[in-house]
C-alpha positions, 0 to 999 in steps of 0.5 A, a space after each residue: 734912219 740915222 745911226 746913233 751907236 757903233 759897237 765893237 768885238 774885242 778878240 781879233 778886233 780891238 785886240 790882235 790875238 795870236 792863234 790859240 796854239 801859240 800859247 798852248 803849244 808852249 805849254 804842251 812842249 813844257 809838260 812833254 805832252 803828245 798833241 792828242 793827249 794834250 787836247 784830250 785833257 783840255 777837253 775835259 776842263 769845260 766841255 760844254 763851254 759854259 765859261 763863256 756864258 758864266 757857268 764856270 768861274 775863272 777859279 773853277 777854270 784854273 782848277 780844271 787846267 790844274 787837274 787836267 794837265 797835272 799842274 802844281 799850284 805855282 804852274 796853274 798861276 803861271 798857266 793862267 797869267 799866260 793865258 790872260 796875256 794871250 787872251 788880251 793880246 796887243 792893243 790895235 791902237 789905231 782902231 782904239 784911237 778911232 773908237 775914242 773919236 766917235 764920241 760924242 757924236 755917237 754912242 759907242 760899246 763893246 760886245 764880246 764873247 768872253 770869260 770870267 776875269 776879262 773885265 778886270 784884265 782888259 780894264 787893267 790893261 787897256 781901260 775899255 770902261 772909259 773908252 766906250 759907254 757900255 760893255 756887254 761881256 758874255 759871261 756877265 750876261 749869260 748870253 753869247 753871240 750869235 744868240 739874238 738876245 745879246 744884240 737886243 740887250 746891247 741895243 737896250 743898254 745903248 738906248 737904240 733900235 738895231 737899224 741905228 747901230 753899227 757893229 764890227 766883228 771878225 766872225 762871218 757867222 756873227 756878222 751874218 746873225 747880227 744883220 739878221 737881227 737888223 744891225 749894220 754889221 761889218 766884218 773886220 778884216 783889217 783896220 783901214 778897211 773897217 774904218 772906211 766901211 763904218 765911215 761909209 754907213 755913217 755917211 749914208 745914214 745921216 
């Protein structure tokens, strides 16, 4: 069966993202907190990870950080701004150029485990809504990878069957779950290899 759609993860795929400690470590040092105490405070902000499926809003997340870390209103604003800078990372221009070139031959999409505010920040910085045909953010749909229902929703939005879709993600367990659903999933390790792997699949399913 021919491939009709190619879908991409965001963090550490379309965007190069520093280790989370690079962002949080700066704030831990700034606040003069010990590692264990800092981790414990952060753990109280969203212990169930509800922000990833829309259970916690950006405003609630900010409030949680403010009280857990004892931030002033100004510090909380700065903390959140730093968080979004970290979250959005640096655009992989080579890979984004490849994505742009896939249309109109293929439908394209983004499938990302995300948090409230991600669409605004990534659109403002990188214009993802113009890059692809559809964007599935976990916090907007109430589902997160590796839940197979989010793969089904992505296929539905693109109007394709699982076997007609290629999906690029950097997390091994997510790649495995997508394959189990029937999608042609590729694990992203570096851009040249990922492009070559996608091209090989496209060529084999003409």
